[in-house]
Structure formats: C-alpha cells, structure tokens
C-alpha positions in Angstrom: 205.6 62.6 147.5 204.4 62.9 144.1 203.7 66.7 144.3 206.7 67.2 145.8 208.8 65.5 143.2 207.3 67.2 140.2 207.8 70.5 141.9 211.3 69.6 142.5 211.9 68.7 138.6 210.2 71.8 137.5 212.3 74.0 139.8 215.3 72.3 138.0 213.9 72.6 134.8 213.0 76.3 135.5 217.2 76.8 136.5 218.0 74.9 133.8 216.2 77.1 131.2 216.9 80.2 132.4 220.8 79.8 133.2 220.8 77.9 129.6 219.6 81.0 127.8 221.4 83.3 129.6 224.7 80.7 128.6 223.7 80.5 125.4 223.5 84.1 124.6 226.6 84.8 126.1 228.6 82.2 124.3 227.0 83.8 121.1 228.4 86.9 122.2 231.8 85.8 123.3 232.3 84.0 119.9 231.3 86.8 117.8 234.0 88.6 120.0 236.7 86.2 119.5 236.3 86.6 115.7 235.7 90.1 115.7 238.6 92.1 113.3 239.0 94.7 116.6 242.1 93.2 118.3 240.7 94.6 121.8 237.4 93.1 121.5 238.8 90.0 120.2 241.5 89.4 123.0 239.1 90.4 125.5 236.6 87.9 124.7 239.4 85.1 124.3 240.4 85.9 128.1 236.9 85.7 129.1 236.3 82.4 127.4 239.5 80.9 129.1 238.2 82.0 132.1 235.2 80.7 132.0 236.5 77.1 130.7 239.1 77.3 133.0 237.3 77.8 136.7 235.0 75.2 137.6 231.4 75.6 138.0 231.1 74.3 141.1 233.3 77.2 142.5 231.6 79.8 140.4 228.3 78.8 142.2 229.8 78.9 145.7 231.4 81.8 145.2 228.5 83.7 143.5 226.3 82.1 146.3 228.2 83.7 149.3 228.1 86.8 147.7 224.3 86.7 147.5 223.5 85.1 150.8 223.5 88.1 153.0 221.8 90.3 150.8 218.1 90.6 150.8 216.6 90.9 147.2 215.3 94.2 146.1 211.8 94.2 145.8 211.3 94.9 142.2 213.4 91.5 141.8 211.2 88.8 140.3 211.1 85.1 141.6 210.4 82.9 138.8 212.0 79.8 141.1 209.3 77.3 142.2 209.7 76.6 145.8 212.4 78.8 146.6 211.3 81.7 148.9 211.1 85.3 147.7 213.8 86.1 150.4 216.3 83.8 148.9 215.6 84.8 145.4 218.9 86.9 145.0 220.5 83.9 145.8 218.7 82.1 142.9 219.7 84.6 140.5 223.3 84.5 141.5 223.3 80.9 140.8 222.0 81.1 137.9 224.5 83.9 136.8 227.2 81.7 137.9 225.9 78.5 136.0 225.5 80.6 132.8 229.0 81.8 133.2 230.3 78.5 133.7 228.8 77.2 130.2 229.4 80.3 128.0 233.0 79.7 127.4 232.4 76.2 126.5 229.1 77.1 124.2 231.4 80.2 122.7 234.1 77.7 121.4 231.6 75.4 120.1 230.0 78.6 118.1 233.3 79.5 116.9 234.1 76.3 116.0 230.9 75.9 114.0 231.6 79.1 112.1 235.2 78.3 111.2 234.2 74.8 110.1 232.3 77.0 107.0 235.8 77.4 105.5 237.3 80.7 104.1 236.5 79.7 100.6 232.5 79.3 101.7 232.4 82.6 103.6 234.3 84.5 100.3 231.7 82.7 98.2 229.0 84.6 99.5 230.9 87.9 99.5 231.5 87.1 95.7 228.3 86.4 95.2 227.3 90.3 96.3 224.7 88.5 98.5 223.2 91.4 101.0 224.7 91.0 104.5 221.6 90.3 106.0 221.3 87.3 103.9 224.9 86.5 104.3 224.4 86.7 108.2 221.3 84.3 107.8 223.0 81.7 105.7 226.3 81.8 107.7 224.0 81.5 110.9 222.2 78.5 109.6 224.8 76.8 108.3 227.2 77.0 111.2 224.1 76.2 113.3 224.1 73.1 111.7 227.4 71.9 112.8 227.4 73.4 116.1 224.0 71.5 117.1 225.3 68.4 118.0 227.9 69.4 120.8 225.6 72.3 121.9 223.2 69.7 122.6 225.8 67.7 124.6 226.8 70.9 126.5 223.2 71.8 127.4 222.7 68.0 128.8 226.0 68.6 131.0 224.6 72.4 131.7 221.5 70.4 133.0 223.8 68.3 135.5 225.7 71.6 136.8 222.5 72.9 138.3 222.5 70.0 141.0 225.0 72.9 142.6 221.8 75.0 143.5 221.2 72.2 146.4 224.7 73.6 148.0 222.1 76.8 149.0 218.5 77.1 149.9 217.7 76.7 146.3 215.0 74.2 145.6 215.9 71.8 143.0 215.8 68.1 142.0 219.1 67.1 143.4 218.4 68.7 146.8 215.3 66.7 146.9 217.2 63.7 146.5 219.7 64.5 149.2 217.1 65.3 151.7 214.7 62.3 151.0 217.8 60.1 151.4 219.1 61.5 154.5 215.4 61.5 156.2 214.2 58.1 155.2 217.8 56.6 154.6 215.9 54.9 151.3 219.3 55.7 149.3 218.4 53.5 146.5 214.8 54.5 146.1 215.7 58.3 146.0 218.7 57.8 144.0 217.0 55.6 141.3 214.1 58.1 141.0 216.8 61.2 140.7 218.3 59.5 138.2 215.5 58.1 136.1 214.4 61.9 136.3 217.8 63.5 135.1 217.8 60.7 132.3 214.2 62.0 131.0 215.2 65.4 131.2 218.2 64.9 129.2 216.8 62.8 126.7 214.3 65.5 126.0 217.2 68.2 125.7 219.1 65.8 123.5 215.9 65.3 121.4 215.2 68.8 121.0 218.8 69.1 119.5 218.5 66.4 117.4 215.3 67.6 115.9 216.6 70.8 115.2 219.6 69.4 113.6 217.3 67.5 111.5 215.1 70.5 110.5 218.1 72.6 109.4 219.9 69.8 108.2 223.6 69.2 107.9 226.1 71.8 106.6 226.4 70.3 103.2 222.2 69.8 102.8 222.4 73.7 104.2 225.0 74.9 101.5 223.1 73.3 99.0 220.0 74.8 99.8 221.7 78.4 100.0 223.2 77.7 96.6 220.1 76.9 94.9 218.3 79.9 96.3 
C-alpha cells in the first residue's frame, strides 16, 4: 500500500506541476495582453479571461477528456504521467490542458492586479528616470510579483485540488486512489484521512514555496526602496 500511495502522490504532483506551469505562462500572456495598448489584443485577452473564469474547471476537464478519449496518442507524444498507461497519454495531456485553462484566467487577473497596484506614478517615475527598457521590465516584474505572490500561492493550492478531476478518467492520481481504496475495502474513514493528510502536506509545500519567494522578493515597498537605491 505504501508504494502505491506514493505513486499516486507523485502522479498528482506531476499533473499539478505541468498544468500549473502551463497555467502560469498562459495567465501571464493573458495579463500582458489585457494591458496592451493594442485594442484588438486587449479585447481578445479580456474575452479569454472571462471565459476561463466563467466556465467551471470540471466542465473543461470533462469536455477535453471526452474529446481525447476515443483517439490514440501519436507515437511522438511523451508520457510523463506516473501510472497512466501510454495508451492514455493523450487523454492525460487533454486533462492537463483543461486544468491549465481553468486557472489561467484567475492568474491573469492576479498578475494584472499586481501590475496595477504599482500605480501610474511609479510607472511614470521609471520612465522619467530614463531607465532602459530591460531595467524597467525587471523592476516592474519584481514589484508586481511581490504584490501578486500571496494570491498566486492561494490559486496554485486551489489548482492542486482541481487535479482531482483527473479521476473522472483513467488518469492516475491521488483522488482516484482514495476513491478506489474506499470502494474496494469500505474503509472510507481511513482512506479519506490518508488522502486529506496528503493534500494538506502538498498544499503546505506549495504555500511554503510561495511564502519563501515572497520573503526573498520582499514587500512592494521594500522592492521599491531597493530599486530606488540602485
């Protein structure tokens, strides 16, 4: 049981890591698009953000899974998902894409809010100081990240919980292991307790990393002071 349990934890961690990274990158792209001066790009990004925030992640996973389920994966498609058979790798990737899409809009709003929290005066100050574009981007990115890390960490914990939707399909994950064990042994309390403890530990690890990054970057005010000193 111990080996099987750790395999499920690893499977969930891989699902979270791949889909979470994709969500962060897509969220950043949408945030940048939503503050663009190009009206078409800005409106398109706003529409995508609205869709990703408005459609339940569970519905996205079900739709993506049903589309991918009848198809065999191409030979070149990698299968980094522990426990999931190679024949179901396309389905697993579809679940990953759906999970990423479900979080991207929320992350985009967080990133955009972090940028706007700097205020127009701060942004104009960097322009007046004549900082090169590369330096302005670095300063803005650091200060916006410091303001965005706490809600981003909370969202990534929620993203971990959303990986449980993978259990709707033959994609191995921790929640599916809990369900199967409870159904087969009727030891519901035992499996729920083990699963809850595992999710709590994983959530604390995610939150701990976010807090560490927040500490390393410092608060927005400290980041501003450091930028002014340089």
